[in-house]
C-alpha positions in Angstrom: 88.1 67.6 162.7 91.1 65.3 163.1 93.6 66.2 165.9 96.4 66.8 163.4 94.3 69.2 161.3 93.2 71.1 164.4 96.8 71.3 165.5 97.7 72.7 162.1 95.2 75.5 162.5 96.4 76.2 166.0 99.9 76.7 164.8 98.7 78.7 161.8 96.8 81.0 164.1 99.6 81.3 166.6 101.9 82.6 163.9 99.4 85.3 163.1 99.0 86.2 166.8 102.8 86.5 167.1 102.8 89.6 164.9 100.2 91.4 167.1 99.6 92.4 170.7 96.3 90.5 170.9 95.4 88.7 174.1 92.0 87.4 172.8 93.3 84.0 171.8 95.8 83.2 174.5 95.3 79.4 174.6 95.8 79.2 170.8 98.9 81.3 171.1 100.4 79.2 173.9 99.6 75.8 172.4 100.8 77.0 169.0 104.2 78.2 170.4 104.5 74.8 172.2 104.0 73.1 168.8 106.5 75.4 167.0 109.2 74.8 169.7 108.5 71.1 169.8 109.0 70.9 166.0 112.2 72.8 166.2 113.7 70.6 169.0 112.4 67.2 167.8 113.6 64.8 165.2 112.7 61.3 164.3 115.0 60.0 167.0 115.8 61.1 170.6 117.9 64.2 170.6 119.9 65.9 173.4 119.9 69.7 173.2 122.1 72.0 175.3 120.8 75.2 176.8 122.6 77.5 174.4 121.2 75.7 171.4 117.7 75.6 173.0 117.8 79.4 173.5 118.9 79.9 169.9 116.1 77.7 168.6 113.6 79.6 170.7 114.7 83.0 169.5 114.7 81.8 165.9 111.0 80.8 166.4 110.1 84.2 168.0 109.9 82.7 171.5 111.5 84.7 174.4 114.1 82.5 176.2 113.5 84.4 179.4 109.8 85.0 179.6 108.2 82.3 177.5 110.6 79.4 177.1 110.5 78.2 180.8 106.7 78.0 180.7 106.6 76.1 177.4 109.3 73.7 178.6 107.3 73.0 181.7 104.2 72.2 179.6 106.3 69.9 177.3 107.7 68.2 180.4 104.3 67.7 181.9 103.2 66.1 178.6 106.2 63.8 179.0 107.6 65.0 175.6 110.9 66.2 177.0 113.1 65.5 180.1 115.3 68.1 181.7 118.9 67.3 182.5 122.0 69.2 183.5 122.7 71.8 180.9 119.9 71.0 178.6 117.0 68.7 177.6 116.4 65.4 175.9 113.5 65.1 173.4 111.5 62.1 172.2 111.6 61.0 168.6 108.4 62.5 167.0 106.9 62.8 163.6 105.2 65.9 162.3 101.8 64.3 162.9 102.7 63.5 166.5 103.7 67.2 167.0 100.4 68.4 165.7 98.4 66.0 167.8 100.3 67.1 170.9 99.6 70.7 170.0 95.9 69.9 169.9 96.1 68.1 173.3 97.8 71.1 174.9 95.1 73.4 173.6 92.2 71.0 174.5 93.5 70.6 178.1 93.8 74.4 178.6 91.1 76.6 179.9 89.8 78.5 176.8 86.7 80.3 175.6 84.3 79.2 172.9 85.5 81.9 170.5 88.9 80.1 170.3 87.2 76.9 169.2 85.0 78.9 166.8 87.8 80.5 164.8 89.4 77.1 164.3 86.2 75.6 162.9 85.5 78.6 160.7 89.1 78.5 159.3 88.6 74.9 158.3 85.3 75.6 156.7 86.7 78.6 154.8 89.5 76.5 153.5 87.1 74.1 151.9 85.1 76.8 150.1 84.4 80.5 150.6 81.4 81.1 152.9 79.2 84.1 153.6 79.8 85.8 156.9 76.1 85.5 157.8 76.3 81.7 157.5 79.5 81.6 159.5 77.9 83.8 162.2 74.9 81.5 162.4 77.1 78.4 162.6 79.2 79.9 165.5 76.1 81.0 167.3 74.3 77.6 167.0 77.4 75.4 167.6 79.1 77.2 170.4 76.0 78.8 172.1 77.3 82.3 171.6 75.2 85.5 171.2 74.9 87.1 167.8 77.1 90.0 168.9 79.8 87.7 170.3 79.7 85.6 167.1 80.0 88.7 165.0 82.9 90.0 167.2 84.7 86.7 166.8 84.5 86.9 163.0 85.7 90.5 163.0 88.6 89.8 165.3 89.6 86.6 163.5 89.5 88.4 160.2 91.5 91.3 161.6 94.2 88.9 162.9 94.4 87.1 159.6 93.0 83.8 160.6 90.8 84.1 157.5 90.4 86.7 154.8 87.2 88.5 153.7 85.9 90.4 150.7 82.7 92.4 150.6 79.8 91.1 148.7 77.4 93.9 149.7 77.0 96.5 152.3 76.1 94.0 155.0 77.6 90.8 153.7 81.2 89.5 153.3 82.6 86.3 151.9 85.2 84.5 154.1 88.1 82.4 152.7 91.8 81.8 153.6 95.1 81.0 151.9 94.6 77.2 152.2 91.7 77.4 149.7 93.6 75.6 146.9 95.4 72.9 149.0 92.5 70.5 149.0 90.1 69.6 146.2 91.9 72.1 144.0 90.9 70.7 140.5 87.4 71.9 140.5 88.3 75.3 142.1 91.0 75.8 139.4 88.4 74.9 136.7 86.0 77.5 138.1 88.8 80.2 138.1 89.7 79.3 134.5 86.1 79.6 133.4 85.9 83.0 135.0 88.9 84.4 133.2 89.0 85.8 129.6 90.3 83.3 127.0 93.7 85.0 126.8 94.3 84.8 130.6 93.0 81.2 130.6 95.8 80.3 128.2 98.4 82.0 130.3 97.2 80.3 133.5 97.2 76.9 131.8 100.8 77.5 130.6 102.0 78.4 134.1 100.3 75.5 135.8 101.9 73.2 133.2 105.3 74.7 134.0 104.8 74.2 137.7 103.7 70.6 137.2 106.8 70.0 135.1 109.3 71.7 137.3 107.8 71.7 140.8 109.2 75.1 141.8 110.2 78.1 139.6 111.5 81.7 140.3 108.8 84.3 140.8 110.1 86.4 137.9 109.5 83.5 135.6 105.9 83.1 136.8 105.2 86.8 136.4 106.7 86.8 132.9 104.2 84.1 131.9 101.1 85.6 133.6 101.9 89.4 134.0 102.2 90.9 137.4 98.6 91.9 137.5 97.1 88.5 136.9 99.7 86.8 139.1 98.9 89.2 142.0 95.2 88.6 141.6 95.6 84.8 141.7 98.2 84.8 144.4 96.1 87.0 146.7 93.4 84.3 146.8 95.8 81.5 147.5 96.2 79.9 144.1 100.0 80.0 144.3 102.5 80.0 147.1 105.5 82.3 147.0 108.4 81.1 149.1 111.4 83.4 150.0 114.9 82.4 150.8 117.5 84.9 151.9 121.2 85.3 152.5 123.9 88.0 152.3 123.2 88.4 148.6 119.5 89.4 149.2 116.2 87.5 148.8 115.2 85.0 146.1 111.5 84.3 145.4 110.1 81.0 144.2 106.6 79.9 143.3 105.0 76.5 144.0 101.4 75.3 143.7 99.7 74.4 147.0 98.5 71.2 145.4 102.1 70.2 144.7 102.3 69.2 148.4 98.8 67.9 148.8 99.4 65.5 145.9 101.7 63.5 148.2 99.8 64.0 151.5 96.2 63.8 152.7 95.8 67.3 154.1 97.4 70.7 154.6 98.3 69.4 158.1 101.2 67.4 156.8 103.2 70.5 156.2 101.6 72.8 158.7 105.0 74.3 159.7 106.0 74.9 156.0 109.1 72.7 156.6 108.9 70.9 153.3 108.3 74.1 151.5 111.4 75.6 153.1 113.4 72.6 152.1 112.1 72.7 148.5 112.8 76.4 148.2 116.3 76.1 149.6 117.2 73.2 147.4 115.7 74.9 144.3 117.9 77.9 145.1 120.9 75.6 145.2 120.0 74.0 141.9 119.1 77.2 140.0 120.7 80.3 141.5 123.6 79.4 143.7 127.0 79.8 142.1 128.6 76.7 140.5 131.8 77.6 142.3 130.0 77.5 145.7 129.0 73.9 144.8 125.7 74.1 142.9 123.5 71.0 143.7 123.7 68.6 140.8 122.4 65.3 142.1 119.5 66.1 144.4 118.0 62.6 144.3 121.2 60.9 145.5 121.8 63.6 148.1 118.3 63.5 149.5 118.0 59.7 149.5 121.2 59.5 151.6 119.8 62.0 154.1 116.4 60.3 154.2 118.1 57.0 155.0 119.7 58.6 158.0 123.2 59.2 156.5 125.4 62.3 156.9 126.4 64.5 154.0 129.9 66.1 154.2 132.2 67.2 155.6 132.4 70.5 153.7 133.1 74.1 154.6 129.9 75.4 153.0 127.5 73.3 155.1 128.4 75.3 158.2 126.9 78.4 156.7 124.5 77.3 154.0 121.5 75.9 155.9 120.9 78.1 158.9 117.2 78.7 158.1 116.6 74.9 158.1 118.8 74.3 161.1 116.7 76.9 163.1 113.5 75.0 162.1 115.0 71.7 163.3 115.0 70.1 159.9 118.8 69.6 159.7 121.5 68.9 162.3 124.9 70.5 161.6 128.0 68.9 163.1 131.4 70.5 163.1 134.6 68.7 162.0 138.3 69.8 161.9 139.6 72.6 159.6 136.3 74.5 159.6 134.3 71.8 157.8 130.8 70.6 158.7 128.5 67.7 158.0 124.7 67.5 158.1 122.0 65.0 158.7 118.2 65.2 158.3 116.3 65.2 161.6 112.8 64.9 159.9 112.8 62.2 157.3 109.1 62.7 156.5 109.9 66.3 155.6 112.7 65.2 153.3 110.5 62.6 151.6 107.7 65.2 150.9 110.2 67.7 149.6 111.9 65.1 147.3 108.6 63.9 146.0 107.7 67.5 145.0 111.0 68.0 143.3 111.2 64.6 141.6 107.7 65.1 140.2 109.3 67.6 137.8 112.4 67.6 135.7 114.4 69.9 138.0 116.9 67.3 138.9 120.2 66.5 137.2 121.6 63.0 137.5 125.3 63.1 137.1 127.7 64.6 139.6 127.5 64.0 143.3 129.0 67.3 144.5 128.0 68.7 147.9 125.3 71.4 147.9 126.1 75.1 148.2 122.8 76.9 148.7 123.4 79.4 151.4 120.1 80.1 153.0 119.9 82.0 156.3 116.3 83.1 156.1 113.0 81.6 155.0 109.7 83.4 154.8 106.7 81.2 154.4 104.0 81.6 151.7 101.2 83.0 153.9 103.3 86.0 154.9 104.0 86.8 151.2 100.3 86.4 150.3 99.3 88.8 153.1 101.8 91.4 151.7 100.3 91.0 148.2 96.7 91.4 149.5 97.6 94.5 151.4 99.3 96.1 148.4 96.8 95.2 145.7 95.2 98.0 143.8 91.4 98.5 144.0 91.0 97.0 140.5 92.9 93.9 141.4 91.0 93.4 144.7 87.7 93.7 142.9 88.8 91.1 140.3 90.0 88.8 143.2 86.7 89.2 145.0 84.8 88.2 141.9 87.0 85.1 141.6 86.3 84.2 145.2 82.6 84.7 144.7 82.7 82.5 141.6 84.3 79.7 143.6 81.7 80.1 146.3 78.7 79.7 144.0 80.5 77.2 141.6 78.8 74.1 142.9 81.6 72.8 145.2 80.6 70.1 147.6 80.7 70.9 151.2 
């Protein structure tokens, strides 16, 4: 496995661990938090960050400024990724790939048990195609020289923490998969799903996929109107669609994207392991489709994004100071205050901007006329995996059985390893 892909799984798993009290995967948790913070504080150029901002970024990424941040900063300093100064730190210019590779290095250099390596390998395998738990157990036992009991316990714990999902095939056998199943080699998997559905549902799925290819990102209500809630929940629960959430004082807005919309422009799920491009696409889609015209609805996204990608600033405008907090907390944008309560912004991660723009420009979501500043107030972003977990937990027994059957069809559908 490449270092950047391993780093992506470490961060993925660390996010899962953050919602629990588990201490079974401490090295994954620590390395993943190092990667998350490094992403939040790093841009494509060297940046200076004061202590107050650093604490805020740590809190926004669920890292305790008092108990966890000092240890993480020491590790990043030992890795020569930051230098401490009076009143703050200075960071190197890093790309997303660099961040994932350093995350892997931090994990590899730590003292960790075989079961931590095992769950990373199984997660990658289960993202390629669903696998039987017996085969996964045998692989872990042979590869990492673990007993059958330890191998089985590793799978049970990893499944319980959400590193991968499972559905029962029989009394003694489960099939393992995860939410990244449709990010790579998706065409054949989608074809298998289509062939497994009744003709009427096939037509609806083809219609929604065509809409998503045309527009890139659409409101959840529109997707459910095409498919029906039952069929959408069934397909969403196995990872066929991503649901992104952006929130502000008006509530939460839900948008649907295809996992393959991002892999079309990248070579693996690792290129957006932190969901930064998805957050940017969802925020921009909100600004183009839902945000009030009087707040400054985005009307020339291509011009706006191209200026930001080139390193230029957008603004000053009053709305910018409030509208992009979620992206500011993730280290995607840098907001700078001006006089009279106005703010400007610049893009810290050009590669994220390029990926987001590619996804949006692939469809017809853009308008080409007016160059008004955006007004897409987004203070919260919830990434797709969280929403998929909620759907899976709330699925009725009938929906779960149908989803399990789809997973089993993909498993036996002749996919290459």
